[in-house]
C-alpha positions in Angstrom: 37.4 100.5 64.7 40.5 99.1 63.0 41.3 95.4 63.7 44.9 94.5 64.7 46.2 91.2 63.4 47.5 88.7 65.9 48.4 85.2 65.8 46.6 82.6 68.0 49.5 82.5 70.4 49.4 86.4 70.8 45.7 86.3 71.4 46.2 83.5 74.1 48.9 85.5 75.9 46.8 88.6 75.9 43.8 86.5 77.2 46.0 84.8 79.8 47.2 88.4 81.1 43.6 89.6 81.3 42.6 86.5 83.2 45.3 86.9 85.6 44.5 90.7 86.2 40.9 89.8 86.8 41.1 86.5 88.7 44.4 86.9 90.6 45.6 90.4 90.9 42.2 92.2 91.3 41.0 90.0 94.2 44.4 90.2 95.8 44.5 94.0 95.9 40.9 94.0 97.4 42.4 92.0 100.3 45.3 94.4 100.5 43.0 97.4 100.8 40.8 95.7 103.4 43.9 95.0 105.5 45.3 98.5 105.2 41.8 99.9 105.9 41.9 98.0 109.3 45.0 99.9 110.3 42.9 103.1 111.1 43.1 106.6 109.9 42.9 106.5 106.0 44.2 110.2 105.5 47.7 109.1 107.0 47.7 105.5 106.0 50.4 105.0 103.3 49.7 101.1 102.9 46.0 102.1 102.1 46.9 105.0 99.5 49.4 102.6 97.8 47.0 99.8 97.5 44.3 102.2 96.1 46.9 103.4 93.5 47.7 99.8 92.8 44.0 99.0 92.4 43.6 102.0 90.0 46.6 100.5 87.9 45.2 97.1 87.7 41.7 98.5 86.7 43.2 100.7 84.0 45.3 97.4 82.7 42.0 95.4 82.6 40.4 98.1 80.4 43.4 98.3 78.3 43.6 94.5 77.7 39.8 94.3 77.2 40.1 97.0 74.4 43.0 95.2 72.8 41.3 91.8 72.9 38.2 93.4 71.1 40.2 94.9 68.4 42.2 91.7 67.7 41.8 89.7 64.5 43.2 86.2 64.8 45.0 85.2 61.8 46.6 81.6 61.5 49.8 82.0 59.4 50.4 78.2 59.2 47.6 77.8 56.6 49.2 79.9 53.8 52.4 79.4 51.8 55.3 81.5 53.1 56.9 82.0 49.4 56.9 85.7 50.1 57.0 87.6 53.4 53.5 87.8 55.0 52.2 88.2 58.4 53.4 85.4 60.6 56.5 84.6 58.3 59.8 84.3 59.7 62.3 85.9 57.5 66.2 85.6 57.5 67.8 88.7 56.2 71.5 89.6 55.5 72.6 93.0 55.9 74.6 93.7 52.7 76.8 96.4 54.5 78.0 94.2 57.3 77.1 90.7 56.3 75.4 90.2 59.5 72.4 87.9 59.4 69.2 88.5 61.4 66.1 86.5 61.9 62.7 88.1 62.5 59.0 86.7 62.7 56.4 89.3 61.7 53.7 89.4 64.3 50.9 91.7 65.6 51.6 95.0 67.4 50.5 93.4 70.7 52.9 90.5 70.6 56.0 92.1 69.2 59.2 91.8 71.1 62.2 92.7 69.0 64.6 91.3 71.6 63.2 87.9 70.8 63.0 88.5 67.0 59.2 89.3 67.0 58.6 92.5 65.1 55.2 94.2 64.6 53.7 94.2 61.2 53.3 97.9 61.5 57.1 98.4 62.1 59.0 100.3 59.5 61.1 97.2 58.6 58.0 94.8 58.3 56.2 97.2 56.1 59.2 97.4 53.7 59.8 93.7 53.5 56.2 92.5 53.2 55.8 90.8 49.8 59.4 90.2 49.2 60.6 86.7 48.4 64.1 84.8 48.9 66.7 86.5 46.7 65.2 89.9 46.7 67.3 92.8 47.8 65.7 95.8 49.5 66.9 99.2 50.7 65.1 99.9 53.9 64.6 103.3 55.4 64.6 103.0 59.2 64.4 105.6 61.9 68.2 105.3 62.7 69.2 105.4 58.9 69.1 103.4 55.9 70.0 99.7 55.4 70.3 97.2 52.6 69.2 93.7 53.0 69.0 90.5 51.0 66.0 88.1 51.9 67.8 84.8 52.5 64.9 82.7 53.4 61.2 83.0 54.2 59.5 80.3 56.2 56.8 79.6 58.9 57.8 78.6 62.4 55.6 78.3 65.4 56.0 81.3 67.8 57.1 80.4 71.4 56.7 82.9 74.2 
């Protein structure tokens, strides 16, 4: 079983979602099923069937989150220097073709959110910039083409969800 790196914040987020599923959503759907069941004939009861489908979805999500949590390895990136791009590093890159500056933080797969600048350590971009330091130029092969970047800055900042 391969361990997936995650920050303490990512782990806490997964744990909170699992707790919500178990302690809020699961009991609520049981109540919804009981109410729908009280309406009579189950064969033609759309509310009952919808509630059962929702229950199956919740149980599947609980199993998925439980599996994810069992495979996580919590890494605290604040304890090591960020003189090179590492897990948990925030990196400022300049696209050498467009002069556009982007900022990404390298996180675990379960906590990635590219719209918020959080990219998975297993993403093509992260794989190719790991180990680079300020001033390095790198040609990156991405799914939508190639790009050239210069590493402007590597640092640590606390992740906020």
